[in-house]
VEXDO-953600 format. One record per atom (N, C-alpha, C): atom name; x, z, y. Coordinates in pm, whole numbers, plus 32768, in hexadecimal, padded with zeros to 4 digits. Atoms other than C-alpha are relative to their C-alpha. Layout:
VEXDO-953600
(rec 'CA'; (X; Z; Y))
...
//
This chain:
VEXDO-953600
(rec 'N'; (7FAB; 7FFB; 7FB5))
(rec 'CA'; (2F5E; 08BC; 712B))
(rec 'C'; (8011; 8088; 804C))
(rec 'N'; (8030; 7F65; 7FFF))
(rec 'CA'; (2FBD; 09FE; 7175))
(rec 'C'; (8057; 800C; 80AF))
(rec 'N'; (7FF5; 7FEC; 7F74))
(rec 'CA'; (2FDC; 0A78; 72E8))
(rec 'C'; (806A; 8070; 8018))
(rec 'N'; (7F93; 7FA0; 7FD1))
(rec 'CA'; (312E; 0B36; 7374))
(rec 'C'; (7FFE; 8038; 807F))
(rec 'N'; (7FF5; 7FBA; 7F65))
(rec 'CA'; (310E; 0C3F; 747B))
(rec 'C'; (8084; 8010; 8027))
(rec 'N'; (7F52; 7FBD; 7FCD))
(rec 'CA'; (3238; 0C6B; 754C))
(rec 'C'; (7FE1; 8089; 8066))
(rec 'N'; (8002; 7F85; 7F94))
(rec 'CA'; (3252; 0DD0; 7601))
(rec 'C'; (8078; 8004; 804C))
(rec 'N'; (7FB4; 7FF0; 7FB2))
(rec 'CA'; (3365; 0D67; 76BB))
(rec 'C'; (7FD2; 8013; 8091))
(rec 'N'; (802E; 7FEB; 7F81))
(rec 'CA'; (32D2; 0D4E; 7809))
(rec 'C'; (7FB2; 8072; 800F))
(rec 'N'; (804D; 7F6E; 7FE3))
(rec 'CA'; (31E1; 0E9B; 77F6))
(rec 'C'; (8075; 8045; 7FF4))
(rec 'N'; (7F8B; 7F81; 801D))
(rec 'CA'; (331C; 0F53; 7774))
(rec 'C'; (8059; 7FDC; 807E))
(rec 'N'; (7F80; 800E; 7F9A))
(rec 'CA'; (33F3; 0EAB; 7893))
(rec 'C'; (7FBE; 8044; 8089))
(rec 'N'; (8042; 7FF5; 7F96))
(rec 'CA'; (32FD; 0EF7; 799C))
(rec 'C'; (7FE2; 8099; 7FEF))
(rec 'N'; (7FE3; 7F65; 7FFC))
(rec 'CA'; (32E8; 106B; 7908))
(rec 'C'; (809B; 8038; 8015))
(rec 'N'; (7F9F; 7FBF; 7FF4))
(rec 'CA'; (341D; 10A3; 790C))
(rec 'C'; (8051; 7FF5; 80A5))
(rec 'N'; (7FDA; 801B; 7F58))
(rec 'CA'; (3455; 1024; 7A8F))
(rec 'C'; (7F93; 8077; 802A))
(rec 'N'; (8056; 7FA4; 7FD7))
(rec 'CA'; (3326; 1115; 7AB6))
(rec 'C'; (8048; 80A8; 8016))
(rec 'N'; (7F92; 7F74; 800B))
(rec 'CA'; (3402; 1259; 7A3E))
(rec 'C'; (8048; 7FF5; 803C))
(rec 'N'; (7F73; 8029; 7F91))
(rec 'CA'; (351C; 11E6; 7AFE))
(rec 'C'; (7FD6; 8021; 807E))
(rec 'N'; (8023; 7FE9; 7F99))
(rec 'CA'; (345E; 11E3; 7C2F))
(rec 'C'; (7FC3; 808E; 802F))
(rec 'N'; (8064; 7F92; 7FFD))
(rec 'CA'; (337E; 1313; 7BEF))
(rec 'C'; (807C; 80A5; 7FEC))
(rec 'N'; (7F85; 7F85; 8026))
(rec 'CA'; (34DC; 13DF; 7B77))
(rec 'C'; (8030; 7FF2; 80AD))
(rec 'N'; (7FC5; 8007; 7F44))
(rec 'CA'; (3579; 137D; 7CD2))
(rec 'C'; (7FB3; 8034; 8068))
(rec 'N'; (803F; 7FCF; 7FAC))
(rec 'CA'; (346E; 13A5; 7DA2))
(rec 'C'; (7FF4; 80A9; 7FFE))
(rec 'N'; (7FF9; 7F76; 8021))
(rec 'CA'; (344B; 1524; 7D09))
(rec 'C'; (8093; 8029; 8036))
(rec 'N'; (7F7C; 7FAC; 7FBD))
(rec 'CA'; (35B9; 156B; 7D47))
(rec 'C'; (801C; 8013; 8083))
(rec 'N'; (8009; 800B; 7F6C))
(rec 'CA'; (35A8; 14DC; 7E92))
(rec 'C'; (7FA0; 806E; 8068))
(rec 'N'; (8081; 7F95; 7FA4))
(rec 'CA'; (3479; 15AD; 7F13))
(rec 'C'; (804F; 807B; 7FEB))
(rec 'N'; (7FAF; 7F6B; 800C))
(rec 'CA'; (352B; 16FD; 7E81))
(rec 'C'; (8072; 8009; 8064))
(rec 'N'; (7F8D; 8000; 7FCA))
(rec 'CA'; (3673; 168E; 7F23))
(rec 'C'; (7FE1; 801E; 80BC))
(rec 'N'; (806B; 7FFA; 7F72))
(rec 'CA'; (3592; 166C; 8071))
(rec 'C'; (7FE4; 807C; 8032))
(rec 'N'; (8031; 7F9A; 8006))
(rec 'CA'; (34E3; 17B3; 8035))
(rec 'C'; (8080; 808A; 8026))
(rec 'N'; (7FAA; 7F6F; 7FE0))
(rec 'CA'; (361A; 187A; 8035))
(rec 'C'; (8078; 7FE4; 808B))
(rec 'N'; (7FC2; 7FF9; 7F57))
(rec 'CA'; (36A3; 1804; 8182))
(rec 'C'; (7FD9; 8054; 804A))
(rec 'N'; (803E; 7F9B; 7F9E))
(rec 'CA'; (36B0; 18DD; 829C))
(rec 'C'; (8005; 7FDC; 8048))
(rec 'N'; (7FD8; 8054; 7F8F))
(rec 'CA'; (36E1; 18B0; 8402))
(rec 'C'; (805B; 7FB4; 8025))
(rec 'N'; (7F7A; 8032; 7FE3))
(rec 'CA'; (3828; 1851; 840D))
(rec 'C'; (8018; 7F72; 7F98))
(rec 'N'; (7FFB; 8082; 8067))
(rec 'CA'; (37E4; 173B; 8306))
(rec 'C'; (8046; 801E; 7F85))
(rec 'N'; (7FB3; 7FD8; 808B))
(rec 'CA'; (38B5; 17E8; 81EB))
(rec 'C'; (7FA8; 804C; 7FAA))
(rec 'N'; (8050; 7FD4; 8083))
(rec 'CA'; (3820; 1840; 808B))
(rec 'C'; (801E; 8083; 8006))
(rec 'N'; (7FE3; 7F76; 8000))
(rec 'CA'; (3802; 19B1; 808C))
(rec 'C'; (7FF2; 8042; 7F85))
(rec 'N'; (8008; 7FE4; 807C))
(rec 'CA'; (3822; 1A7F; 7F31))
(rec 'C'; (801D; 807F; 802B))
(rec 'N'; (8009; 7F77; 800D))
(rec 'CA'; (37EE; 1BEB; 7EF1))
(rec 'C'; (8090; 803D; 7FD0))
(rec 'N'; (7F77; 7FBD; 8023))
(rec 'CA'; (394C; 1C22; 7E53))
(rec 'C'; (805A; 7F62; 7FC9))
(rec 'N'; (7F98; 8079; 8020))
(rec 'CA'; (3A75; 1B46; 7DC9))
(rec 'C'; (7FE4; 7FC6; 7F81))
(rec 'N'; (8023; 801E; 80AA))
(rec 'CA'; (39EE; 1B52; 7C50))
(rec 'C'; (7F84; 7F93; 7FF4))
(rec 'N'; (8089; 8062; 8006))
(rec 'CA'; (3896; 1AC0; 7CCF))
(rec 'C'; (8032; 7F66; 803B))
(rec 'N'; (7FDF; 80A2; 7FBB))
(rec 'CA'; (3953; 1994; 7D91))
(rec 'C'; (8035; 7FA4; 7FA3))
(rec 'N'; (7FBD; 8053; 8040))
(rec 'CA'; (3A20; 1941; 7C73))
(rec 'C'; (7FAC; 7FC7; 7F9A))
(rec 'N'; (8058; 800C; 8045))
(rec 'CA'; (3921; 194D; 7B6F))
(rec 'C'; (7F90; 7F8B; 801D))
(rec 'N'; (806C; 8082; 7FDA))
(rec 'CA'; (381B; 1875; 7C2E))
(rec 'C'; (8033; 7FA2; 803A))
(rec 'N'; (7FC7; 808C; 800F))
(rec 'CA'; (3911; 1766; 7CAA))
(rec 'C'; (802C; 7FE1; 7F75))
(rec 'N'; (7FFB; 803F; 8076))
(rec 'CA'; (3969; 174D; 7B39))
(rec 'C'; (7F9B; 7FE6; 7FAE))
(rec 'N'; (808D; 8014; 8045))
(rec 'CA'; (3820; 1736; 7AB7))
(rec 'C'; (7FD0; 7F6A; 801B))
(rec 'N'; (802E; 804B; 7FA5))
(rec 'CA'; (37BB; 164C; 7BC8))
(rec 'C'; (804F; 7F77; 7FEC))
(rec 'N'; (7FD9; 8066; 7FFA))
(rec 'CA'; (38E0; 1572; 7BAA))
(rec 'C'; (7FD4; 7FB2; 7F61))
(rec 'N'; (801D; 804E; 80B7))
(rec 'CA'; (38A7; 1549; 79FF))
(rec 'C'; (7F73; 7FE7; 8014))
(rec 'N'; (8082; 803D; 8003))
(rec 'CA'; (372D; 14F7; 7A66))
(rec 'C'; (800C; 7F72; 8052))
(rec 'N'; (7FFE; 8057; 7F8A))
(rec 'CA'; (379B; 13FD; 7B60))
(rec 'C'; (804B; 7F97; 7FB5))
(rec 'N'; (7FBD; 806A; 8043))
(rec 'CA'; (3891; 1338; 7A79))
(rec 'C'; (7F97; 7FF0; 7F81))
(rec 'N'; (8084; 802F; 805A))
(rec 'CA'; (375E; 1346; 795D))
(rec 'C'; (7FB2; 7F95; 8061))
(rec 'N'; (8027; 8083; 7F98))
(rec 'CA'; (36AE; 1298; 7A7B))
(rec 'C'; (8031; 7F93; 8018))
(rec 'N'; (7FB1; 8086; 7FB1))
(rec 'CA'; (378A; 1193; 7AFC))
(rec 'C'; (7FFD; 7FC2; 7F5E))
(rec 'N'; (800E; 804B; 807D))
(rec 'CA'; (37B7; 1150; 7959))
(rec 'C'; (7F78; 7FB9; 7FCA))
(rec 'N'; (8080; 8013; 7FF2))
(rec 'CA'; (3637; 114E; 7946))
(rec 'C'; (7FE2; 7F56; 802A))
(rec 'N'; (8003; 808A; 7F9F))
(rec 'CA'; (3631; 104A; 7A64))
(rec 'C'; (8050; 7F82; 7FF4))
(rec 'N'; (7FAD; 8086; 8030))
(rec 'CA'; (3743; 0F84; 79EB))
(rec 'C'; (7FC6; 7FAE; 7F6F))
(rec 'N'; (8030; 8062; 8065))
(rec 'CA'; (36C9; 0F55; 7884))
(rec 'C'; (7F65; 7FB6; 8029))
(rec 'N'; (8084; 805C; 7FD2))
(rec 'CA'; (3549; 0F17; 7912))
(rec 'C'; (8029; 7F8D; 8044))
(rec 'N'; (7FC8; 806B; 7FC7))
(rec 'CA'; (361C; 0DFE; 79E2))
(rec 'C'; (8005; 7F8A; 7F9D))
(rec 'N'; (7FC5; 8037; 808A))
(rec 'CA'; (36A5; 0D7B; 78BA))
(rec 'C'; (7F84; 7FD5; 7F82))
(rec 'N'; (8063; 801A; 8071))
(rec 'CA'; (3574; 0D79; 77E1))
(rec 'C'; (7F83; 7F83; 8050))
(rec 'N'; (8058; 8064; 7FB1))
(rec 'CA'; (34A4; 0CC1; 7915))
(rec 'C'; (8046; 7F5A; 8001))
(rec 'N'; (7FD5; 8062; 7FD5))
(rec 'CA'; (35BE; 0BBC; 7928))
(rec 'C'; (8024; 7FB2; 7F57))
(rec 'N'; (7FFA; 8036; 809C))
(rec 'CA'; (35CC; 0B75; 779A))
(rec 'C'; (7F58; 7FCF; 7FEF))
(rec 'N'; (807C; 8028; 7FFF))
(rec 'CA'; (344C; 0B61; 77BA))
(rec 'C'; (7FF1; 7F81; 803A))
(rec 'N'; (8034; 8074; 7F9B))
(rec 'CA'; (3451; 0A64; 78DA))
(rec 'C'; (8074; 7F90; 7FAF))
(rec 'N'; (7F9C; 8071; 8042))
(rec 'CA'; (3578; 0991; 781A))
(rec 'C'; (7FB0; 7FBD; 7F88))
(rec 'N'; (8070; 802F; 807A))
(rec 'CA'; (34A5; 098F; 76CD))
(rec 'C'; (7F8A; 7FBE; 804E))
(rec 'N'; (8083; 8035; 7FCB))
(rec 'CA'; (3381; 092A; 77A1))
(rec 'C'; (8019; 7F70; 802B))
(rec 'N'; (7FD7; 8089; 7FD2))
(rec 'CA'; (3434; 07DF; 7832))
(rec 'C'; (8071; 7FCD; 7FA8))
(rec 'N'; (7F95; 8056; 8084))
(rec 'CA'; (3505; 0780; 76EC))
(rec 'C'; (7FB0; 7F6B; 8003))
(rec 'N'; (8026; 8079; 8013))
(rec 'CA'; (34EF; 0612; 76C8))
(rec 'C'; (8008; 7FBB; 7F93))
//
């Protein structure tokens, strides 16, 4: 009898971990850019556009990783409780 290893749970947890790590790092960078008035401060307009665009791309990727991780964990849970 062959044993079949399922990697859905570790992959799901890894994707959720990646999601949380990326969101934490971007949030920390945004927090550190804030000045006394609570607004983000940039040295130039070009830097503002480039930074916010790259951060938005990474946030979309992080959200997709989190969604994929949740789907993998849900599929694993459904497969575990099959009748």
